[in-house]
C-alpha positions as CSV (number, residue, x, y, z in Angstrom):
1,M,-44.9,61.7,-74.6
2,N,-47.7,64.0,-75.4
3,C,-49.6,64.7,-72.0
4,E,-52.8,67.4,-72.2
5,R,-52.3,69.5,-68.9
6,L,-55.5,69.4,-67.1
7,S,-57.5,69.4,-63.9
8,R,-59.2,66.7,-62.1
9,Y,-61.6,66.5,-58.6
10,G,-60.7,63.1,-56.8
11,T,-61.4,62.0,-53.7
12,I,-59.4,59.6,-51.3
13,T,-62.0,57.6,-49.2
14,V,-60.8,56.3,-46.1
15,L,-61.3,52.6,-45.5
16,T,-59.6,51.4,-42.6
17,P,-58.5,54.5,-40.6
18,G,-56.0,52.8,-37.9
19,L,-54.9,56.3,-36.1
20,S,-54.6,59.0,-39.0
21,V,-55.0,62.5,-39.3
22,L,-54.3,65.3,-41.7
23,Q,-51.2,66.9,-40.8
24,D,-48.2,69.9,-42.2
25,L,-45.4,71.2,-40.8
26,G,-47.5,73.2,-38.3
27,R,-47.8,76.9,-36.9
28,H,-44.5,78.4,-37.3
29,G,-45.6,81.6,-35.6
30,G,-47.7,79.8,-33.1
31,S,-45.8,79.9,-30.2
32,R,-45.8,84.1,-30.2
33,I,-49.4,84.0,-29.4
34,G,-49.2,80.8,-26.9
35,Q,-50.2,78.0,-29.0
36,M,-48.6,75.1,-29.5
37,T,-46.7,74.3,-32.8
38,G,-48.3,71.1,-33.6
39,G,-47.5,69.4,-37.1
40,A,-45.6,66.0,-38.1
41,L,-43.9,64.3,-35.7
42,D,-40.9,63.3,-38.1
43,Q,-40.6,66.5,-39.9
44,Y,-37.9,65.3,-42.4
45,S,-40.2,62.3,-43.6
46,A,-43.0,64.5,-44.2
47,R,-41.0,67.0,-46.1
48,A,-39.6,63.7,-48.0
49,A,-43.0,62.4,-48.6
50,N,-44.1,65.9,-50.2
51,T,-40.7,66.5,-52.6
52,L,-41.5,62.7,-53.4
53,V,-44.8,64.0,-55.3
54,A,-43.5,67.3,-56.5
55,S,-45.6,69.0,-53.6
56,D,-44.7,71.9,-51.6
57,P,-42.7,70.6,-48.2
58,D,-45.5,72.0,-46.0
59,A,-48.5,70.4,-48.3
60,P,-50.8,68.8,-46.3
61,L,-50.4,65.1,-46.3
62,I,-51.8,62.0,-44.0
63,E,-49.8,61.1,-41.0
64,L,-50.4,57.4,-39.9
65,T,-50.0,56.2,-36.0
66,A,-48.5,52.5,-35.4
67,L,-52.1,51.3,-36.5
68,D,-52.7,49.9,-40.2
69,F,-54.4,52.1,-42.5
70,A,-56.6,51.5,-46.0
71,A,-58.1,54.1,-48.4
72,A,-59.5,53.9,-51.5
73,T,-59.0,56.7,-54.4
74,D,-61.9,57.6,-57.6
75,T,-59.4,58.7,-59.8
76,H,-55.6,58.2,-60.8
77,M,-53.5,59.4,-58.3
78,L,-49.5,59.7,-57.9
79,V,-48.7,59.2,-53.8
80,A,-45.5,58.9,-51.8
81,V,-45.2,57.0,-48.4
82,T,-42.5,57.5,-46.2
83,G,-41.7,57.4,-42.6
84,A,-41.2,54.0,-40.5
85,P,-41.1,50.8,-42.5
86,A,-44.6,49.2,-43.3
87,D,-46.2,47.1,-45.6
88,I,-47.5,49.2,-48.5
89,R,-49.8,47.3,-51.0
90,V,-51.9,48.9,-53.9
91,D,-54.9,46.1,-54.8
92,G,-52.7,44.1,-53.0
93,V,-49.3,43.7,-54.9
94,A,-46.7,45.3,-52.9
95,V,-44.9,48.5,-53.6
96,P,-41.9,50.3,-52.6
97,Q,-41.7,52.9,-50.1
98,W,-39.9,56.3,-50.4
99,E,-40.4,56.2,-53.7
100,P,-43.7,57.5,-55.8
101,L,-46.5,55.5,-56.6
102,V,-49.6,55.5,-58.7
103,L,-52.8,54.1,-57.7
104,P,-54.9,53.8,-60.7
105,A,-58.5,55.0,-60.1
106,G,-60.8,52.5,-58.0
107,S,-57.3,51.3,-56.6
108,T,-57.0,50.6,-52.9
109,L,-54.0,52.0,-50.7
110,T,-53.0,49.7,-47.7
111,V,-50.5,50.5,-44.9
112,T,-49.7,47.7,-42.5
113,N,-47.1,46.5,-40.2
114,I,-45.6,49.7,-39.2
115,H,-42.5,48.8,-37.6
116,R,-39.4,49.9,-36.2
117,G,-40.4,53.1,-35.7
118,L,-44.2,55.1,-34.9
119,H,-45.1,57.2,-38.1
120,S,-45.6,56.9,-41.6
121,Y,-46.7,59.3,-43.9
122,I,-48.9,59.6,-47.6
123,A,-48.3,62.7,-49.7
124,V,-50.9,63.1,-52.6
125,H,-49.6,65.2,-55.7
126,G,-51.8,67.9,-56.4
127,S,-53.6,70.3,-54.1
128,V,-55.4,68.3,-51.0
129,H,-58.4,70.2,-49.9
130,A,-58.1,71.2,-45.7
131,D,-59.8,73.0,-43.2
132,R,-57.4,75.3,-41.8
133,L,-56.3,77.5,-38.7
134,Q,-53.7,80.5,-38.8
135,N,-52.4,78.9,-42.1
136,S,-51.9,75.3,-41.5
137,C,-54.3,72.1,-41.2
138,A,-51.8,70.4,-37.9
139,P,-54.5,69.2,-35.2
140,D,-54.6,71.4,-32.1
141,T,-55.9,69.3,-29.3
142,V,-56.5,72.3,-26.8
143,L,-58.5,74.2,-29.3
144,G,-60.5,70.9,-30.2
145,F,-59.3,71.7,-34.1
146,G,-58.8,68.4,-36.4
147,R,-59.7,65.2,-35.4
148,P,-58.3,61.8,-36.6
149,F,-60.2,59.9,-39.8
150,S,-63.1,57.6,-39.4
151,G,-63.8,55.1,-41.5
152,G,-65.3,56.6,-44.7
153,D,-63.9,60.1,-44.6
154,R,-63.4,61.6,-47.6
155,I,-60.6,63.7,-48.6
156,G,-60.6,66.0,-51.5
157,V,-57.8,66.1,-54.3
158,D,-57.3,68.6,-57.1
159,V,-55.4,66.8,-59.1
160,D,-53.3,68.9,-62.0
161,G,-52.3,66.8,-65.1
162,A,-53.6,63.8,-66.9
163,P,-53.0,60.3,-65.6
164,I,-49.8,59.6,-65.2
165,R,-48.4,56.7,-68.0
166,H,-44.9,55.8,-69.3
167,P,-44.1,56.2,-73.2
168,H,-42.7,52.6,-73.4
169,Y,-43.7,50.7,-69.8
170,D,-47.7,52.3,-69.5
171,I,-47.4,52.7,-65.7
172,P,-43.8,54.5,-64.4
173,L,-41.5,53.0,-62.1
174,F,-39.5,55.4,-60.3
175,R,-36.1,55.3,-58.4
176,L,-35.7,58.6,-57.2
177,G,-33.1,57.7,-54.1
178,A,-34.5,59.4,-51.3
179,T,-32.4,59.4,-48.1
180,Q,-34.0,57.3,-45.7
181,P,-33.1,57.8,-41.8
182,E,-32.2,55.0,-39.7
183,F,-35.0,53.1,-37.8
184,G,-34.7,50.9,-34.7
185,D,-35.5,50.1,-31.3
186,T,-32.8,52.0,-29.6
187,W,-32.4,56.0,-30.8
188,T,-29.4,57.9,-30.5
189,V,-30.4,61.4,-30.2
190,P,-28.2,64.8,-30.3
191,V,-28.5,67.5,-27.9
192,T,-27.3,71.3,-27.2
193,D,-26.8,72.9,-23.9
194,G,-30.0,74.0,-22.2
195,P,-30.4,77.2,-20.5
196,D,-30.0,75.8,-17.1
197,I,-26.9,73.4,-17.4
198,E,-24.6,75.1,-15.0
199,D,-27.4,74.7,-12.2
200,F,-26.5,71.1,-12.4
201,G,-22.9,71.4,-12.4
202,D,-21.0,68.1,-12.5
203,T,-24.1,66.3,-12.4
204,A,-25.0,67.3,-16.2
205,D,-22.8,64.6,-17.5
206,R,-25.1,62.1,-15.9
207,L,-27.3,62.8,-19.0
208,F,-24.7,61.3,-21.7
209,T,-23.8,58.1,-19.9
210,T,-27.0,57.0,-18.8
211,E,-29.8,55.3,-21.3
212,F,-33.2,55.8,-20.9
213,T,-36.5,54.3,-22.0
214,I,-39.3,55.8,-22.8
215,G,-42.5,55.5,-20.8
216,N,-46.1,54.4,-21.6
217,A,-47.4,57.9,-21.1
218,S,-45.7,59.5,-23.7
219,N,-47.2,61.8,-26.5
220,H,-47.4,64.1,-29.0
221,I,-46.9,67.0,-26.0
222,G,-44.0,64.9,-24.6
223,L,-42.1,62.1,-24.0
224,R,-41.4,60.4,-20.4
225,L,-38.0,59.0,-19.9
226,A,-36.8,56.6,-16.8
227,P,-33.0,55.4,-16.4
228,S,-33.0,52.2,-17.8
229,I,-31.0,50.6,-14.6
230,D,-30.9,52.2,-11.4
231,H,-28.7,55.3,-12.5
232,P,-29.2,58.3,-10.8
233,L,-31.0,61.2,-12.9
234,P,-28.8,64.4,-13.0
235,Q,-29.7,66.7,-10.1
236,R,-29.8,70.3,-9.9
237,I,-27.5,71.9,-7.0
238,T,-29.0,75.3,-6.7
239,T,-31.7,76.4,-4.4
240,A,-33.1,79.1,-6.7
241,E,-36.6,79.5,-7.4
242,M,-37.6,78.4,-11.2
243,L,-40.5,80.8,-12.6
244,S,-42.3,79.8,-15.3
245,R,-41.1,80.8,-18.8
246,G,-41.0,80.2,-22.5
247,V,-39.7,76.8,-23.5
248,P,-38.8,75.3,-26.8
249,V,-39.7,72.3,-28.4
250,G,-37.3,69.4,-27.9
251,A,-36.4,71.2,-24.1
252,V,-35.2,68.2,-21.6
253,E,-36.6,69.0,-18.5
254,V,-35.8,67.5,-15.6
255,P,-38.7,67.6,-12.8
256,A,-38.4,66.1,-9.2
257,G,-38.8,62.3,-9.0
258,N,-37.0,59.7,-11.4
259,E,-37.8,60.4,-15.3
260,L,-36.8,63.0,-17.5
261,L,-39.6,64.9,-19.8
262,V,-38.5,65.9,-23.4
263,L,-41.0,68.2,-24.8
264,H,-42.6,67.8,-28.4
265,R,-44.2,69.5,-30.9
266,G,-47.5,69.5,-28.9
267,R,-46.3,71.1,-25.7
268,G,-47.2,73.9,-23.8
269,V,-45.2,77.3,-24.7
270,T,-44.3,77.7,-21.1
271,A,-43.0,75.8,-18.4
272,G,-41.3,76.0,-14.6
273,Y,-39.2,73.2,-14.8
274,P,-35.3,73.5,-15.4
275,V,-33.7,73.0,-18.8
276,L,-30.9,70.8,-18.8
277,A,-30.9,70.4,-22.6
278,V,-32.3,70.9,-26.0
279,V,-33.0,68.4,-28.9
280,T,-31.9,69.2,-32.1
281,T,-34.1,69.0,-35.1
282,I,-32.4,65.8,-36.3
283,G,-33.2,64.3,-33.0
284,L,-37.0,65.8,-32.5
285,D,-37.4,63.6,-35.6
286,R,-35.8,60.3,-34.2
287,L,-37.9,61.1,-30.9
288,G,-41.0,61.4,-33.2
289,Q,-40.5,57.9,-34.5
290,A,-39.9,56.1,-30.9
291,R,-42.2,53.8,-29.6
292,P,-42.5,53.3,-25.7
293,G,-40.3,51.0,-24.6
294,N,-37.6,51.8,-27.1
295,K,-34.3,52.9,-25.6
296,V,-32.5,56.8,-26.0
297,I,-29.2,57.3,-25.7
298,F,-28.3,61.4,-25.7
299,T,-25.1,63.0,-27.0
300,R,-23.8,66.5,-26.8
301,V,-23.4,68.4,-30.1
302,G,-22.6,72.0,-30.2
303,I,-24.7,74.8,-32.1
304,A,-22.2,74.8,-35.3
305,G,-22.3,71.0,-35.3
306,A,-26.5,70.9,-34.9
307,V,-26.8,73.4,-37.7
308,E,-24.6,71.7,-40.1
309,A,-26.3,68.3,-39.5
310,H,-29.7,70.1,-40.3
311,R,-28.2,71.7,-43.5
312,A,-26.8,68.8,-44.2
313,Q,-30.0,67.1,-44.2
314,Q,-31.9,70.0,-46.4
315,R,-29.2,69.6,-49.2
316,S,-30.3,65.6,-49.3
317,L,-34.1,67.0,-49.5
318,D,-32.7,69.7,-52.3
319,Q,-31.1,67.2,-54.4
320,L,-33.7,64.6,-54.5
321,R,-36.7,67.6,-55.1
322,C,-33.7,68.3,-58.1
323,R,-34.1,64.7,-59.7
324,V,-37.9,64.7,-58.7
325,R,-38.2,67.9,-61.3
326,T,-36.0,66.2,-63.9
327,V,-38.0,62.8,-63.8
328,F,-41.2,64.6,-63.8
329,E,-40.9,67.2,-66.5
330,A,-39.8,63.9,-68.9
331,L,-43.0,62.2,-68.0
332,S,-44.9,66.2,-68.2
333,I,-45.9,65.4,-64.1
334,P,-46.8,69.1,-62.9
335,N,-44.4,70.0,-60.4
336,H,-46.5,72.0,-57.1
337,I,-43.1,73.3,-55.3
338,S,-42.9,76.9,-55.1
339,H,-40.4,78.5,-57.7
340,S,-39.2,80.8,-54.9
341,Q,-36.3,79.4,-55.3
342,D,-34.9,76.8,-57.7
343,P,-33.2,73.6,-56.3
344,C,-31.5,72.7,-59.1
345,T,-30.1,76.5,-59.8
346,A,-29.1,76.6,-56.1
347,L,-27.3,73.1,-55.7
348,T,-25.1,74.4,-58.9
349,L,-24.3,77.5,-57.5
350,E,-23.3,76.1,-54.3
351,S,-21.1,73.6,-56.2
352,A,-19.7,75.9,-58.3
């Protein structure tokens, strides 16, 4: 196929905003200066969405929370919708999730009925225009940076390449096989031991023998979890005073009372409650999709197991990136992923 490489400026006009924001993977060094990390609550789904449109994993994309969303485009665009299951349509025609989609100029994309999870992600092929704070477009509610979209808002996109056409079937149909996580009403969340686990003695095991329910006051800062049945919580058996100190994203805190706190990506960087456990990166993505009323079961893993599970997930994304590159090159679709490391070469070397 002969396809001339060119750059077009396009806009996405938000018609039904629901609860949507421009998002990325957050401020990786923010904690060092006392700033929340922020970023997509389901980082795997966000990375996969950008990978499916051959963009950098940390490129800006649209994060949807629970409510229906609709937007129109004034030029041909390639997008991908990942995250929680939802009904995806282009001009009323059902299209697949977790695969690249072609939006013809003047078409309308709708994402409705988000279920069995809380967040969906829309990535766009090209360079999305976004304001940035410390090299991130992630909203920061404390500093008042970033805001949810309103109806009529316009998102600018530099689209690199001609309208995408298949040489035989006109509009391309992609089957790239992205690995989709499991979604549901009960979430199994792996955790590693926290710095204060010894302070809880034998009661620490209660974290793994109790089913918890997510409370209505949960948000991007943290989740409140109460026992699903009348079951005692872990109890700190030492009496030494707890001083405020740095806490990681994923800290499982045990305050006085009848609930646990799990700090998520919008957490402050210091706290003074004992930290019983720390949720792994994979567990954080699952909690990012959990709704109030959902059940949570914690499982204990070692550091080595948590690291290997994360690496396996990254290998899955590298394999997807390699397939995307191969297919996009065949269709003359520009690749926006950084060339600092060729995923296909890296996978070949790893398997050798």
